[in-house]
C-alpha positions in Angstrom: 39.3 10.0 81.5 40.1 7.8 84.5 37.7 9.9 86.6 34.9 8.8 84.5 32.4 6.8 86.6 31.5 4.8 83.4 35.1 3.6 83.1 35.6 2.9 86.8 32.3 1.1 87.3 32.7 -1.0 84.1 36.2 -2.1 85.0 35.1 -3.1 88.5 32.2 -4.9 87.0 34.4 -6.8 84.6 36.8 -7.8 87.4 33.9 -9.1 89.5 32.5 -11.0 86.5 35.9 -12.7 85.9 36.2 -13.6 89.6 32.6 -14.9 89.9 32.9 -16.9 86.5 36.1 -18.5 87.6 34.6 -19.6 90.9 31.5 -21.0 89.2 33.8 -22.9 86.7 35.8 -24.4 89.5 33.1 -25.3 91.9 30.0 -26.0 89.8 32.0 -27.2 86.6 29.8 -24.9 84.6 31.4 -23.3 81.6 29.0 -22.5 78.8 27.1 -19.6 80.5 30.2 -18.4 82.3 32.1 -18.2 79.1 29.3 -16.1 77.5 29.2 -13.9 80.6 33.0 -13.2 80.6 32.8 -12.1 77.0 29.9 -9.8 77.3 30.9 -8.6 80.9 34.3 -7.6 79.9 33.2 -6.1 76.6 31.2 -3.4 78.3 34.3 -1.5 79.6 36.3 -2.2 76.5 33.7 -0.5 74.4 33.4 2.4 76.8 37.1 3.0 76.7 36.9 2.9 72.9 34.2 5.5 73.0 36.3 8.0 74.7 38.7 7.8 71.8 36.0 7.9 69.2 36.5 9.9 66.0 33.3 11.9 66.4 30.4 12.4 68.8 28.4 9.9 66.7 31.2 7.3 67.1 31.2 8.1 70.9 27.4 7.3 71.1 27.7 4.3 68.9 30.4 2.7 71.1 28.3 3.5 74.2 25.3 1.8 72.5 27.4 -1.4 71.9 28.3 -1.2 75.6 24.6 -1.0 76.6 23.8 -4.1 74.4 26.7 -5.9 76.1 25.3 -5.0 79.4 22.0 -6.1 78.6 23.3 -9.5 77.4 25.4 -9.7 80.7 22.1 -9.1 82.6 20.6 -12.0 80.8 23.4 -14.5 81.6 23.5 -13.4 85.2 19.7 -14.0 85.4 20.2 -17.5 84.0 23.0 -18.3 86.4 21.1 -17.1 89.4 17.7 -18.6 88.5 19.3 -22.0 87.6 21.0 -22.0 91.0 24.6 -21.8 89.8 25.1 -18.5 91.6 23.1 -17.2 94.6 24.3 -13.5 95.1 22.1 -10.9 93.4 24.7 -8.0 94.1 26.4 -8.5 90.8 23.0 -8.3 89.0 22.2 -5.1 90.8 25.5 -3.8 89.7 24.8 -4.7 86.2 21.5 -2.9 86.2 23.1 0.1 87.7 25.7 0.2 85.0 23.0 -0.2 82.4 21.1 2.8 83.8 24.3 4.9 83.8 24.9 3.9 80.2 21.4 4.9 79.1 21.7 8.2 80.9 25.1 8.9 79.2 23.9 7.9 75.8 20.8 10.2 76.2 23.0 13.0 77.4 25.4 12.6 74.5 22.6 12.5 72.1 21.1 15.7 73.5 24.4 17.5 73.3 25.1 16.2 69.7 22.2 18.3 68.2 
């Protein structure tokens, strides 16, 4: 399981989100957006981990879909932080989009194999 690109990328993403949000909180004194981003950004990996221990293929797919929703929400909070000037590095947004694409692909593959 630890070899899963989804698990590895989502954990790296979560750690980066935590670091970025803590920096923004300290330097810009912004906490509303960053609190939302920490919740959604760390939830992605948690749901992916849960998926790997799902009761069934349908449970696996459902957990990945929750991860996808959390990833999309994270993308929104990142866009707000970047466009409002609180954060100026697009790399994390690109990582989020890459993670979202990987989730979509994984969900599609799991659905195809579930038939």
